[in-house]
All heavy atoms as TSV, in Angstrom:
chain	resi	resn	atom	element	x	y	z
A	1	MET	N	N	92.865	119.766	74.568
A	1	MET	CA	C	93.341	119.410	73.250
A	1	MET	C	C	92.454	118.248	72.625
A	1	MET	O	O	92.140	117.318	73.339
A	1	MET	CB	C	94.836	118.981	73.201
A	1	MET	CG	C	95.255	118.487	71.915
A	1	MET	SD	S	97.016	117.982	71.990
A	1	MET	CE	C	97.631	118.995	70.672
A	2	VAL	N	N	92.024	118.459	71.469
A	2	VAL	CA	C	91.112	117.542	70.723
A	2	VAL	C	C	91.981	116.411	70.057
A	2	VAL	O	O	92.961	116.746	69.389
A	2	VAL	CB	C	90.269	118.209	69.658
A	2	VAL	CG1	C	89.401	117.247	68.978
A	2	VAL	CG2	C	89.462	119.332	70.311
A	3	GLU	N	N	91.648	115.144	70.283
A	3	GLU	CA	C	92.312	114.055	69.576
A	3	GLU	C	C	91.938	114.027	68.220
A	3	GLU	O	O	90.834	114.169	67.805
A	3	GLU	CB	C	91.937	112.721	70.271
A	3	GLU	CG	C	92.725	111.542	69.645
A	3	GLU	CD	C	92.400	110.273	70.280
A	3	GLU	OE1	O	91.465	110.197	71.133
A	3	GLU	OE2	O	92.891	109.255	69.917
A	4	VAL	N	N	92.996	113.892	67.241
A	4	VAL	CA	C	92.718	113.928	65.825
A	4	VAL	C	C	92.624	112.478	65.275
A	4	VAL	O	O	93.682	111.804	65.247
A	4	VAL	CB	C	93.723	114.767	65.079
A	4	VAL	CG1	C	93.435	114.787	63.596
A	4	VAL	CG2	C	93.843	116.195	65.709
A	5	THR	N	N	91.467	112.083	64.970
A	5	THR	CA	C	91.291	110.682	64.310
A	5	THR	C	C	90.302	110.903	63.110
A	5	THR	O	O	89.711	112.008	62.937
A	5	THR	CB	C	90.664	109.663	65.226
A	5	THR	OG1	O	89.331	110.035	65.594
A	5	THR	CG2	C	91.456	109.581	66.566
A	6	ARG	N	N	89.965	109.880	62.385
A	6	ARG	CA	C	89.081	109.940	61.253
A	6	ARG	C	C	87.723	110.307	61.782
A	6	ARG	O	O	86.829	110.786	61.034
A	6	ARG	CB	C	89.129	108.721	60.437
A	6	ARG	CG	C	88.668	107.432	61.157
A	6	ARG	CD	C	88.691	106.155	60.387
A	6	ARG	NE	N	90.020	105.940	59.759
A	6	ARG	CZ	C	90.104	105.554	58.446
A	6	ARG	NH1	N	89.129	105.189	57.818
A	6	ARG	NH2	N	91.292	105.290	57.967
A	7	GLU	N	N	87.391	109.978	63.037
A	7	GLU	CA	C	86.053	110.258	63.630
A	7	GLU	C	C	85.980	111.631	64.296
A	7	GLU	O	O	84.818	111.980	64.707
A	7	GLU	CB	C	85.646	109.224	64.556
A	7	GLU	CG	C	85.567	107.797	63.984
A	7	GLU	CD	C	84.595	107.706	62.775
A	7	GLU	OE1	O	83.558	108.256	62.852
A	7	GLU	OE2	O	84.923	107.035	61.794
A	8	THR	N	N	87.029	112.336	64.336
A	8	THR	CA	C	87.013	113.626	65.042
A	8	THR	C	C	86.150	114.596	64.178
A	8	THR	O	O	86.248	114.663	62.933
A	8	THR	CB	C	88.442	114.253	65.093
A	8	THR	OG1	O	89.227	113.334	65.820
A	8	THR	CG2	C	88.412	115.586	65.763
A	9	LYS	N	N	85.293	115.377	64.853
A	9	LYS	CA	C	84.403	116.337	64.149
A	9	LYS	C	C	85.311	117.499	63.753
A	9	LYS	O	O	86.090	118.136	64.498
A	9	LYS	CB	C	83.340	116.816	65.120
A	9	LYS	CG	C	82.385	115.773	65.501
A	9	LYS	CD	C	81.561	115.300	64.378
A	9	LYS	CE	C	80.441	114.297	64.853
A	9	LYS	NZ	N	79.661	113.763	63.770
A	10	TYR	N	N	85.087	117.898	62.483
A	10	TYR	CA	C	85.809	119.100	61.923
A	10	TYR	C	C	85.555	120.283	62.662
A	10	TYR	O	O	86.545	121.012	63.011
A	10	TYR	CB	C	85.417	119.273	60.461
A	10	TYR	CG	C	85.872	120.516	59.848
A	10	TYR	CD1	C	87.219	120.727	59.633
A	10	TYR	CD2	C	84.965	121.505	59.477
A	10	TYR	CE1	C	87.662	121.998	59.068
A	10	TYR	CE2	C	85.380	122.741	58.898
A	10	TYR	CZ	C	86.742	122.909	58.746
A	10	TYR	OH	O	87.192	124.078	58.203
A	11	MET	N	N	84.287	120.579	63.099
A	11	MET	CA	C	83.984	121.789	63.833
A	11	MET	C	C	84.641	121.783	65.204
A	11	MET	O	O	84.922	122.832	65.693
A	11	MET	CB	C	82.417	121.994	63.896
A	11	MET	CG	C	81.890	122.341	62.600
A	11	MET	SD	S	82.622	123.754	61.721
A	11	MET	CE	C	82.251	125.146	62.691
A	12	ASP	N	N	84.764	120.609	65.890
A	12	ASP	CA	C	85.474	120.626	67.100
A	12	ASP	C	C	86.933	121.138	66.943
A	12	ASP	O	O	87.459	121.815	67.806
A	12	ASP	CB	C	85.524	119.175	67.742
A	12	ASP	CG	C	84.109	118.766	68.139
A	12	ASP	OD1	O	83.237	119.577	68.308
A	12	ASP	OD2	O	83.911	117.513	68.441
A	13	LEU	N	N	87.596	120.603	65.830
A	13	LEU	CA	C	88.918	121.103	65.574
A	13	LEU	C	C	88.979	122.561	65.286
A	13	LEU	O	O	89.842	123.318	65.768
A	13	LEU	CB	C	89.575	120.310	64.441
A	13	LEU	CG	C	89.770	118.815	64.723
A	13	LEU	CD1	C	90.285	118.095	63.482
A	13	LEU	CD2	C	90.846	118.623	65.871
A	14	LEU	N	N	88.063	123.008	64.512
A	14	LEU	CA	C	87.996	124.456	64.110
A	14	LEU	C	C	87.769	125.353	65.272
A	14	LEU	O	O	88.295	126.371	65.434
A	14	LEU	CB	C	86.961	124.579	63.027
A	14	LEU	CG	C	87.040	125.939	62.271
A	14	LEU	CD1	C	88.317	126.114	61.550
A	14	LEU	CD2	C	85.910	125.983	61.253
A	15	ASN	N	N	86.963	124.858	66.227
A	15	ASN	CA	C	86.664	125.679	67.474
A	15	ASN	C	C	87.898	125.790	68.245
A	15	ASN	O	O	88.174	126.817	68.952
A	15	ASN	CB	C	85.512	125.003	68.227
A	15	ASN	CG	C	84.160	125.238	67.604
A	15	ASN	OD1	O	83.990	126.255	66.883
A	15	ASN	ND2	N	83.241	124.387	67.854
A	16	GLU	N	N	88.675	124.724	68.363
A	16	GLU	CA	C	89.912	124.709	69.086
A	16	GLU	C	C	91.092	125.452	68.404
A	16	GLU	O	O	91.878	126.107	69.021
A	16	GLU	CB	C	90.340	123.295	69.440
A	16	GLU	CG	C	91.587	123.121	70.279
A	16	GLU	CD	C	91.222	122.822	71.699
A	16	GLU	OE1	O	90.073	122.561	72.078
A	16	GLU	OE2	O	92.202	122.948	72.548
A	17	TYR	N	N	91.061	125.324	67.022
A	17	TYR	CA	C	92.190	125.828	66.217
A	17	TYR	C	C	91.635	126.568	65.032
A	17	TYR	O	O	91.516	126.064	63.889
A	17	TYR	CB	C	93.094	124.738	65.741
A	17	TYR	CG	C	93.532	123.799	66.799
A	17	TYR	CD1	C	93.008	122.574	67.027
A	17	TYR	CD2	C	94.667	124.153	67.624
A	17	TYR	CE1	C	93.421	121.746	68.034
A	17	TYR	CE2	C	95.208	123.292	68.614
A	17	TYR	CZ	C	94.516	122.051	68.851
A	17	TYR	OH	O	94.976	121.291	69.805
A	18	PRO	N	N	91.239	127.871	65.277
A	18	PRO	CA	C	90.499	128.639	64.184
A	18	PRO	C	C	91.328	128.885	62.949
A	18	PRO	O	O	90.839	129.068	61.843
A	18	PRO	CB	C	90.164	129.953	64.868
A	18	PRO	CG	C	90.633	129.854	66.221
A	18	PRO	CD	C	91.346	128.538	66.522
A	19	LEU	N	N	92.691	128.801	63.045
A	19	LEU	CA	C	93.508	129.044	61.850
A	19	LEU	C	C	93.557	127.779	60.893
A	19	LEU	O	O	94.018	127.950	59.796
A	19	LEU	CB	C	94.928	129.301	62.351
A	19	LEU	CG	C	95.218	130.592	63.081
A	19	LEU	CD1	C	96.632	130.733	63.518
A	19	LEU	CD2	C	94.775	131.865	62.177
A	20	LEU	N	N	93.005	126.760	61.391
A	20	LEU	CA	C	93.062	125.542	60.580
A	20	LEU	C	C	92.441	125.698	59.177
A	20	LEU	O	O	92.993	125.256	58.228
A	20	LEU	CB	C	92.270	124.387	61.231
A	20	LEU	CG	C	92.997	123.386	62.099
A	20	LEU	CD1	C	92.053	122.404	62.698
A	20	LEU	CD2	C	94.040	122.707	61.317
A	21	LYS	N	N	91.280	126.458	59.201
A	21	LYS	CA	C	90.551	126.641	57.920
A	21	LYS	C	C	91.376	127.275	56.835
A	21	LYS	O	O	91.588	126.766	55.732
A	21	LYS	CB	C	89.278	127.392	58.174
A	21	LYS	CG	C	88.393	127.415	56.951
A	21	LYS	CD	C	86.985	127.990	57.256
A	21	LYS	CE	C	86.954	129.134	58.235
A	21	LYS	NZ	N	85.636	129.661	58.394
A	22	THR	N	N	91.982	128.348	57.198
A	22	THR	CA	C	92.768	129.082	56.156
A	22	THR	C	C	94.151	128.384	55.928
A	22	THR	O	O	94.654	128.341	54.735
A	22	THR	CB	C	93.041	130.586	56.577
A	22	THR	OG1	O	93.603	130.496	57.908
A	22	THR	CG2	C	91.760	131.355	56.590
A	23	ASP	N	N	94.696	127.800	56.881
A	23	ASP	CA	C	96.066	127.081	56.741
A	23	ASP	C	C	95.832	125.802	55.822
A	23	ASP	O	O	96.686	125.566	55.056
A	23	ASP	CB	C	96.621	126.693	58.066
A	23	ASP	CG	C	97.149	127.879	58.854
A	23	ASP	OD1	O	97.319	128.943	58.184
A	23	ASP	OD2	O	97.367	127.787	60.024
A	24	LEU	N	N	94.725	125.124	55.978
A	24	LEU	CA	C	94.436	123.996	55.158
A	24	LEU	C	C	94.331	124.389	53.681
A	24	LEU	O	O	94.928	123.680	52.839
A	24	LEU	CB	C	93.116	123.321	55.628
A	24	LEU	CG	C	93.324	122.389	56.847
A	24	LEU	CD1	C	91.931	122.080	57.358
A	24	LEU	CD2	C	94.098	121.162	56.615
A	25	VAL	N	N	93.667	125.432	53.403
A	25	VAL	CA	C	93.518	125.907	52.071
A	25	VAL	C	C	94.789	126.346	51.492
A	25	VAL	O	O	95.130	126.081	50.300
A	25	VAL	CB	C	92.397	127.009	51.979
A	25	VAL	CG1	C	92.415	127.668	50.622
A	25	VAL	CG2	C	91.053	126.502	52.291
A	26	ARG	N	N	95.568	126.990	52.305
A	26	ARG	CA	C	96.933	127.444	51.871
A	26	ARG	C	C	97.814	126.291	51.495
A	26	ARG	O	O	98.551	126.280	50.477
A	26	ARG	CB	C	97.648	128.280	52.947
A	26	ARG	CG	C	98.980	128.858	52.580
A	26	ARG	CD	C	99.525	129.737	53.702
A	26	ARG	NE	N	99.429	129.144	55.055
A	26	ARG	CZ	C	100.230	128.196	55.525
A	26	ARG	NH1	N	101.206	127.772	54.799
A	26	ARG	NH2	N	100.163	127.827	56.788
A	27	LEU	N	N	97.754	125.229	52.211
A	27	LEU	CA	C	98.618	124.054	52.061
A	27	LEU	C	C	98.067	123.111	50.984
A	27	LEU	O	O	98.886	122.412	50.249
A	27	LEU	CB	C	98.747	123.195	53.323
A	27	LEU	CG	C	99.577	123.859	54.418
A	27	LEU	CD1	C	99.546	122.968	55.666
A	27	LEU	CD2	C	101.012	124.052	53.886
A	28	ASN	N	N	96.740	123.039	50.815
A	28	ASN	CA	C	96.164	122.168	49.752
A	28	ASN	C	C	94.827	122.812	49.296
A	28	ASN	O	O	93.853	122.868	49.958
A	28	ASN	CB	C	95.855	120.781	50.423
A	28	ASN	CG	C	95.497	119.828	49.397
A	28	ASN	OD1	O	94.920	120.091	48.372
A	28	ASN	ND2	N	95.821	118.526	49.686
A	29	PRO	N	N	94.888	123.165	47.969
A	29	PRO	CA	C	93.670	123.779	47.364
A	29	PRO	C	C	92.511	122.916	47.449
A	29	PRO	O	O	91.336	123.414	47.218
A	29	PRO	CB	C	94.083	124.157	45.916
A	29	PRO	CG	C	95.610	124.107	45.968
A	29	PRO	CD	C	96.009	123.232	47.077
A	30	LYS	N	N	92.644	121.637	47.590
A	30	LYS	CA	C	91.489	120.702	47.627
A	30	LYS	C	C	90.552	121.054	48.810
A	30	LYS	O	O	89.424	120.673	48.836
A	30	LYS	CB	C	91.950	119.282	47.766
A	30	LYS	CG	C	92.574	118.698	46.541
A	30	LYS	CD	C	92.912	117.231	46.776
A	30	LYS	CE	C	93.497	116.697	45.532
A	30	LYS	NZ	N	93.815	115.203	45.607
A	31	PHE	N	N	91.055	121.859	49.790
A	31	PHE	CA	C	90.249	122.164	50.920
A	31	PHE	C	C	89.517	123.556	50.717
A	31	PHE	O	O	88.977	124.100	51.719
A	31	PHE	CB	C	91.091	122.265	52.181
A	31	PHE	CG	C	91.496	120.831	52.587
A	31	PHE	CD1	C	92.770	120.389	52.428
A	31	PHE	CD2	C	90.556	119.992	53.212
A	31	PHE	CE1	C	93.143	119.083	52.794
A	31	PHE	CE2	C	90.910	118.725	53.549
A	31	PHE	CZ	C	92.181	118.256	53.405
A	32	THR	N	N	89.536	124.085	49.563
A	32	THR	CA	C	88.915	125.392	49.316
A	32	THR	C	C	87.421	125.382	49.721
A	32	THR	O	O	86.927	126.423	50.218
A	32	THR	CB	C	89.064	125.893	47.832
A	32	THR	OG1	O	90.475	125.816	47.535
A	32	THR	CG2	C	88.474	127.224	47.548
A	33	PHE	N	N	86.706	124.254	49.587
A	33	PHE	CA	C	85.369	124.212	49.900
A	33	PHE	C	C	85.121	124.488	51.411
A	33	PHE	O	O	83.964	124.927	51.744
A	33	PHE	CB	C	84.795	122.801	49.594
A	33	PHE	CG	C	85.364	121.753	50.359
A	33	PHE	CD1	C	84.718	121.280	51.628
A	33	PHE	CD2	C	86.542	121.029	50.015
A	33	PHE	CE1	C	85.244	120.261	52.334
A	33	PHE	CE2	C	87.047	120.035	50.786
A	33	PHE	CZ	C	86.418	119.603	51.909
A	34	LEU	N	N	86.172	124.408	52.193
A	34	LEU	CA	C	85.983	124.632	53.691
A	34	LEU	C	C	85.731	126.099	53.972
A	34	LEU	O	O	85.059	126.417	54.986
A	34	LEU	CB	C	87.221	124.243	54.416
A	34	LEU	CG	C	87.606	122.792	54.445
A	34	LEU	CD1	C	88.917	122.508	55.143
A	34	LEU	CD2	C	86.494	121.905	55.073
A	35	VAL	N	N	86.093	126.996	53.091
A	35	VAL	CA	C	85.837	128.421	53.392
A	35	VAL	C	C	84.579	128.957	52.639
A	35	VAL	O	O	84.383	130.120	52.717
A	35	VAL	CB	C	87.135	129.278	52.992
A	35	VAL	CG1	C	88.323	128.870	53.893
A	35	VAL	CG2	C	87.527	129.078	51.556
A	36	THR	N	N	83.899	128.151	51.953
A	36	THR	CA	C	82.688	128.628	51.224
A	36	THR	C	C	81.526	128.515	52.205
A	36	THR	O	O	81.521	127.726	53.190
A	36	THR	CB	C	82.390	127.760	50.030
A	36	THR	OG1	O	82.059	126.390	50.467
A	36	THR	CG2	C	83.479	127.719	49.087
A	37	GLN	N	N	80.422	129.234	51.971
A	37	GLN	CA	C	79.271	129.183	52.791
A	37	GLN	C	C	78.653	127.848	52.808
A	37	GLN	O	O	78.246	127.340	53.846
A	37	GLN	CB	C	78.306	130.234	52.301
A	37	GLN	CG	C	77.130	130.381	53.276
A	37	GLN	CD	C	77.508	130.963	54.657
A	37	GLN	OE1	O	78.483	131.629	54.773
A	37	GLN	NE2	N	76.755	130.600	55.640
A	38	MET	N	N	78.609	127.221	51.605
A	38	MET	CA	C	77.999	125.860	51.554
A	38	MET	C	C	78.849	124.864	52.279
A	38	MET	O	O	78.375	123.924	52.942
A	38	MET	CB	C	77.880	125.450	50.125
A	38	MET	CG	C	77.132	124.176	49.961
A	38	MET	SD	S	75.544	124.258	50.789
A	38	MET	CE	C	74.469	123.761	49.604
A	39	GLY	N	N	80.171	124.975	52.254
A	39	GLY	CA	C	81.084	124.117	53.027
A	39	GLY	C	C	80.867	124.263	54.487
A	39	GLY	O	O	80.861	123.261	55.227
A	40	LYS	N	N	80.638	125.544	54.990
A	40	LYS	CA	C	80.381	125.709	56.412
A	40	LYS	C	C	79.113	124.959	56.847
A	40	LYS	O	O	79.104	124.405	57.923
A	40	LYS	CB	C	80.217	127.156	56.730
A	40	LYS	CG	C	81.558	127.939	56.580
A	40	LYS	CD	C	81.327	129.468	56.763
A	40	LYS	CE	C	82.505	130.261	56.296
A	40	LYS	NZ	N	82.229	131.698	56.413
A	41	ILE	N	N	78.082	125.116	56.045
A	41	ILE	CA	C	76.848	124.481	56.331
A	41	ILE	C	C	76.911	122.929	56.273
A	41	ILE	O	O	76.475	122.212	57.189
A	41	ILE	CB	C	75.691	124.994	55.412
A	41	ILE	CG1	C	75.542	126.518	55.758
A	41	ILE	CG2	C	74.454	124.242	55.632
A	41	ILE	CD1	C	74.637	127.153	54.701
A	42	SER	N	N	77.412	122.452	55.179
A	42	SER	CA	C	77.436	121.020	54.928
A	42	SER	C	C	78.389	120.223	55.770
A	42	SER	O	O	78.241	119.037	56.036
A	42	SER	CB	C	77.716	120.691	53.512
A	42	SER	OG	O	79.045	121.026	53.117
A	43	LEU	N	N	79.400	120.923	56.308
A	43	LEU	CA	C	80.339	120.248	57.158
A	43	LEU	C	C	80.237	120.435	58.668
A	43	LEU	O	O	81.103	120.116	59.449
A	43	LEU	CB	C	81.779	120.586	56.684
A	43	LEU	CG	C	82.054	120.148	55.296
A	43	LEU	CD1	C	83.491	120.682	54.821
A	43	LEU	CD2	C	82.160	118.645	55.194
A	44	TRP	N	N	79.110	121.066	59.040
A	44	TRP	CA	C	78.928	121.429	60.444
A	44	TRP	C	C	79.051	120.230	61.375
A	44	TRP	O	O	79.664	120.304	62.420
A	44	TRP	CB	C	77.600	122.099	60.627
A	44	TRP	CG	C	77.350	122.596	61.982
A	44	TRP	CD1	C	76.638	122.052	62.968
A	44	TRP	CD2	C	77.964	123.746	62.588
A	44	TRP	NE1	N	76.650	122.808	64.153
A	44	TRP	CE2	C	77.461	123.818	63.932
A	44	TRP	CE3	C	78.830	124.746	62.103
A	44	TRP	CZ2	C	77.841	124.840	64.726
A	44	TRP	CZ3	C	79.164	125.742	62.982
A	44	TRP	CH2	C	78.690	125.802	64.273
A	45	GLU	N	N	78.517	119.116	60.893
A	45	GLU	CA	C	78.607	117.858	61.769
A	45	GLU	C	C	79.549	116.833	61.175
A	45	GLU	O	O	79.596	115.720	61.660
A	45	GLU	CB	C	77.190	117.280	61.896
A	45	GLU	CG	C	76.291	118.093	62.704
A	45	GLU	CD	C	76.687	118.107	64.228
A	45	GLU	OE1	O	77.115	117.051	64.682
A	45	GLU	OE2	O	76.596	119.207	64.824
A	46	ALA	N	N	80.312	117.242	60.170
A	46	ALA	CA	C	81.284	116.213	59.509
A	46	ALA	C	C	82.412	115.850	60.308
A	46	ALA	O	O	82.962	116.646	61.098
A	46	ALA	CB	C	81.684	116.805	58.150
A	47	ASN	N	N	82.785	114.615	60.119
A	47	ASN	CA	C	84.062	114.182	60.757
A	47	ASN	C	C	85.209	114.195	59.692
A	47	ASN	O	O	84.889	114.531	58.540
A	47	ASN	CB	C	83.963	112.789	61.415
A	47	ASN	CG	C	83.526	111.678	60.431
A	47	ASN	OD1	O	83.892	111.745	59.179
A	47	ASN	ND2	N	82.798	110.684	60.830
A	48	LEU	N	N	86.369	113.928	60.098
A	48	LEU	CA	C	87.458	114.060	59.125
A	48	LEU	C	C	87.466	113.006	57.980
A	48	LEU	O	O	87.874	113.277	56.909
A	48	LEU	CB	C	88.823	113.932	59.876
A	48	LEU	CG	C	89.194	115.022	60.818
A	48	LEU	CD1	C	90.618	114.906	61.313
A	48	LEU	CD2	C	89.043	116.435	60.133
A	49	LYS	N	N	86.753	111.875	58.203
A	49	LYS	CA	C	86.517	110.943	57.157
A	49	LYS	C	C	85.660	111.627	56.050
A	49	LYS	O	O	86.015	111.555	54.882
A	49	LYS	CB	C	85.908	109.685	57.604
A	49	LYS	CG	C	85.674	108.699	56.585
A	49	LYS	CD	C	85.034	107.372	57.199
A	49	LYS	CE	C	84.795	106.276	56.179
A	49	LYS	NZ	N	83.734	106.604	55.272
A	50	GLU	N	N	84.628	112.239	56.474
A	50	GLU	CA	C	83.780	112.928	55.498
A	50	GLU	C	C	84.450	114.163	54.800
A	50	GLU	O	O	84.257	114.399	53.644
A	50	GLU	CB	C	82.443	113.417	56.214
A	50	GLU	CG	C	81.636	112.272	56.673
A	50	GLU	CD	C	80.656	112.650	57.737
A	50	GLU	OE1	O	80.923	113.440	58.645
A	50	GLU	OE2	O	79.511	112.029	57.675
A	51	VAL	N	N	85.277	114.851	55.510
A	51	VAL	CA	C	86.033	115.997	54.972
A	51	VAL	C	C	86.945	115.424	53.896
A	51	VAL	O	O	87.094	116.017	52.838
A	51	VAL	CB	C	86.759	116.813	56.067
A	51	VAL	CG1	C	87.715	117.756	55.540
A	51	VAL	CG2	C	85.770	117.498	57.049
A	52	SER	N	N	87.599	114.287	54.203
A	52	SER	CA	C	88.553	113.767	53.285
A	52	SER	C	C	87.857	113.357	52.012
A	52	SER	O	O	88.361	113.463	50.919
A	52	SER	CB	C	89.429	112.667	53.849
A	52	SER	OG	O	88.555	111.497	54.130
A	53	GLU	N	N	86.646	112.720	52.182
A	53	GLU	CA	C	85.879	112.348	50.980
A	53	GLU	C	C	85.562	113.540	50.101
A	53	GLU	O	O	85.603	113.544	48.886
A	53	GLU	CB	C	84.628	111.570	51.394
A	53	GLU	CG	C	84.906	110.231	52.002
A	53	GLU	CD	C	83.675	109.561	52.733
A	53	GLU	OE1	O	82.604	110.243	52.765
A	53	GLU	OE2	O	83.818	108.394	53.218
A	54	LYS	N	N	85.121	114.614	50.776
A	54	LYS	CA	C	84.824	115.892	50.025
A	54	LYS	C	C	85.982	116.359	49.303
A	54	LYS	O	O	85.856	116.964	48.231
A	54	LYS	CB	C	84.192	116.837	51.057
A	54	LYS	CG	C	83.764	118.136	50.453
A	54	LYS	CD	C	82.398	117.973	49.995
A	54	LYS	CE	C	81.862	119.395	49.602
A	54	LYS	NZ	N	80.765	119.430	48.784
A	55	ALA	N	N	87.152	116.300	49.922
A	55	ALA	CA	C	88.413	116.811	49.305
A	55	ALA	C	C	89.039	115.773	48.249
A	55	ALA	O	O	90.048	116.026	47.626
A	55	ALA	CB	C	89.451	117.089	50.340
A	56	LYS	N	N	88.365	114.613	48.183
A	56	LYS	CA	C	88.904	113.526	47.349
A	56	LYS	C	C	90.254	113.151	47.690
A	56	LYS	O	O	91.128	113.095	46.798
A	56	LYS	CB	C	88.740	113.950	45.824
A	56	LYS	CG	C	87.318	114.075	45.464
A	56	LYS	CD	C	87.205	114.510	44.010
A	56	LYS	CE	C	85.828	114.544	43.494
A	56	LYS	NZ	N	84.938	115.625	43.859
A	57	MET	N	N	90.539	113.012	49.003
A	57	MET	CA	C	91.791	112.558	49.533
A	57	MET	C	C	91.648	111.274	50.400
A	57	MET	O	O	90.600	111.045	50.846
A	57	MET	CB	C	92.341	113.661	50.438
A	57	MET	CG	C	92.798	114.933	49.674
A	57	MET	SD	S	93.492	116.156	50.840
A	57	MET	CE	C	94.923	115.217	51.577
A	58	ASN	N	N	92.750	110.621	50.514
A	58	ASN	CA	C	92.806	109.553	51.450
A	58	ASN	C	C	92.600	109.966	52.847
A	58	ASN	O	O	93.201	110.968	53.265
A	58	ASN	CB	C	94.235	108.797	51.213
A	58	ASN	CG	C	94.445	107.724	52.153
A	58	ASN	OD1	O	94.608	107.933	53.372
A	58	ASN	ND2	N	94.438	106.470	51.667
A	59	VAL	N	N	91.793	109.276	53.585
A	59	VAL	CA	C	91.459	109.703	54.939
A	59	VAL	C	C	92.737	109.781	55.913
A	59	VAL	O	O	92.854	110.680	56.642
A	59	VAL	CB	C	90.340	108.826	55.541
A	59	VAL	CG1	C	90.788	107.450	55.798
A	59	VAL	CG2	C	89.808	109.446	56.870
A	60	ASP	N	N	93.598	108.844	55.701
A	60	ASP	CA	C	94.824	108.804	56.540
A	60	ASP	C	C	95.699	110.052	56.181
A	60	ASP	O	O	96.258	110.701	57.082
A	60	ASP	CB	C	95.620	107.510	56.349
A	60	ASP	CG	C	94.923	106.371	56.949
A	60	ASP	OD1	O	94.159	106.535	57.907
A	60	ASP	OD2	O	95.048	105.272	56.360
A	61	ASP	N	N	95.760	110.398	54.904
A	61	ASP	CA	C	96.534	111.595	54.525
A	61	ASP	C	C	95.908	112.872	55.184
A	61	ASP	O	O	96.526	113.827	55.562
A	61	ASP	CB	C	96.564	111.671	53.070
A	61	ASP	CG	C	97.411	110.620	52.382
A	61	ASP	OD1	O	98.274	109.941	53.171
A	61	ASP	OD2	O	97.338	110.453	51.163
A	62	THR	N	N	94.582	112.895	55.144
A	62	THR	CA	C	93.834	114.029	55.676
A	62	THR	C	C	94.060	114.117	57.194
A	62	THR	O	O	94.400	115.201	57.742
A	62	THR	CB	C	92.376	113.973	55.389
A	62	THR	OG1	O	92.099	113.861	53.973
A	62	THR	CG2	C	91.533	115.135	55.995
A	63	VAL	N	N	93.910	113.038	57.899
A	63	VAL	CA	C	94.146	113.045	59.348
A	63	VAL	C	C	95.622	113.429	59.658
A	63	VAL	O	O	95.862	114.367	60.575
A	63	VAL	CB	C	93.849	111.655	59.882
A	63	VAL	CG1	C	94.413	111.576	61.362
A	63	VAL	CG2	C	92.380	111.341	59.860
A	64	ASN	N	N	96.493	113.030	58.935
A	64	ASN	CA	C	97.986	113.366	59.159
A	64	ASN	C	C	98.170	114.895	58.852
A	64	ASN	O	O	98.985	115.513	59.592
A	64	ASN	CB	C	98.859	112.533	58.269
A	64	ASN	CG	C	98.990	111.094	58.822
A	64	ASN	OD1	O	98.818	110.830	60.014
A	64	ASN	ND2	N	99.229	110.103	58.000
A	65	LEU	N	N	97.540	115.416	57.811
A	65	LEU	CA	C	97.700	116.827	57.526
A	65	LEU	C	C	97.188	117.665	58.640
A	65	LEU	O	O	97.733	118.634	59.082
A	65	LEU	CB	C	96.966	117.168	56.256
A	65	LEU	CG	C	96.996	118.587	55.762
A	65	LEU	CD1	C	98.402	119.030	55.548
A	65	LEU	CD2	C	96.134	118.831	54.545
A	66	PHE	N	N	96.026	117.322	59.183
A	66	PHE	CA	C	95.421	118.028	60.399
A	66	PHE	C	C	96.355	117.917	61.505
A	66	PHE	O	O	96.574	118.922	62.234
A	66	PHE	CB	C	94.054	117.420	60.731
A	66	PHE	CG	C	92.845	118.040	59.862
A	66	PHE	CD1	C	92.593	117.632	58.604
A	66	PHE	CD2	C	92.058	118.984	60.534
A	66	PHE	CE1	C	91.539	118.203	57.913
A	66	PHE	CE2	C	91.016	119.560	59.830
A	66	PHE	CZ	C	90.741	119.143	58.530
A	67	LYS	N	N	96.801	116.684	61.821
A	67	LYS	CA	C	97.747	116.519	62.966
A	67	LYS	C	C	99.041	117.394	62.811
A	67	LYS	O	O	99.455	117.978	63.797
A	67	LYS	CB	C	98.095	115.032	63.069
A	67	LYS	CG	C	97.086	114.202	63.674
A	67	LYS	CD	C	97.625	112.725	63.764
A	67	LYS	CE	C	96.577	111.771	64.402
A	67	LYS	NZ	N	97.053	110.446	64.435
A	68	ASP	N	N	99.612	117.319	61.563
A	68	ASP	CA	C	100.803	118.253	61.394
A	68	ASP	C	C	100.539	119.605	61.611
A	68	ASP	O	O	101.361	120.391	62.223
A	68	ASP	CB	C	101.313	117.916	60.011
A	68	ASP	CG	C	101.910	116.533	59.820
A	68	ASP	OD1	O	102.156	115.856	60.869
A	68	ASP	OD2	O	102.108	116.127	58.665
A	69	LEU	N	N	99.346	120.147	61.120
A	69	LEU	CA	C	99.098	121.541	61.263
A	69	LEU	C	C	98.905	121.898	62.718
A	69	LEU	O	O	99.414	122.918	63.171
A	69	LEU	CB	C	97.819	121.818	60.477
A	69	LEU	CG	C	98.047	122.475	59.159
A	69	LEU	CD1	C	96.704	122.706	58.480
A	69	LEU	CD2	C	98.771	123.742	59.148
A	70	ILE	N	N	98.114	120.976	63.412
A	70	ILE	CA	C	97.797	121.322	64.828
A	70	ILE	C	C	99.162	121.301	65.652
A	70	ILE	O	O	99.344	122.122	66.545
A	70	ILE	CB	C	96.799	120.335	65.330
A	70	ILE	CG1	C	95.510	120.642	64.788
A	70	ILE	CG2	C	96.789	120.260	66.932
A	70	ILE	CD1	C	94.345	119.593	65.016
A	71	ASP	N	N	100.047	120.343	65.315
A	71	ASP	CA	C	101.320	120.212	66.034
A	71	ASP	C	C	102.156	121.554	65.831
A	71	ASP	O	O	103.020	121.877	66.635
A	71	ASP	CB	C	102.078	119.020	65.600
A	71	ASP	CG	C	101.475	117.731	66.095
A	71	ASP	OD1	O	100.646	117.825	67.097
A	71	ASP	OD2	O	101.895	116.695	65.649
A	72	SER	N	N	101.961	122.207	64.723
A	72	SER	CA	C	102.697	123.354	64.379
A	72	SER	C	C	102.201	124.610	65.150
A	72	SER	O	O	102.899	125.680	65.114
A	72	SER	CB	C	102.719	123.666	62.856
A	72	SER	OG	O	101.445	124.173	62.482
A	73	TYR	N	N	101.078	124.582	65.723
A	73	TYR	CA	C	100.584	125.740	66.481
A	73	TYR	C	C	101.126	125.789	67.834
A	73	TYR	O	O	101.461	125.012	68.598
A	73	TYR	CB	C	99.020	125.725	66.507
A	73	TYR	CG	C	98.307	125.764	65.243
A	73	TYR	CD1	C	97.264	125.038	64.967
A	73	TYR	CD2	C	98.811	126.578	64.176
A	73	TYR	CE1	C	96.578	125.092	63.788
A	73	TYR	CE2	C	98.248	126.684	62.917
A	73	TYR	CZ	C	97.062	125.911	62.693
A	73	TYR	OH	O	96.466	126.000	61.530
């Protein structure tokens, strides 16, 4: 299990929990960029802090959203 913090790499989470990408978009449209080709390329090495900046969200809210989703699996 991958620990979820602001420094956690998005792709590490996605590799462990492939449903994250579509579930995030379903819960919050701000994450639509995650399913675009450019999003896949630009976020390959991104951590959750960078993902939250891209979504224009508070980093703690983003981390909590990821944690909540992962806990639901």
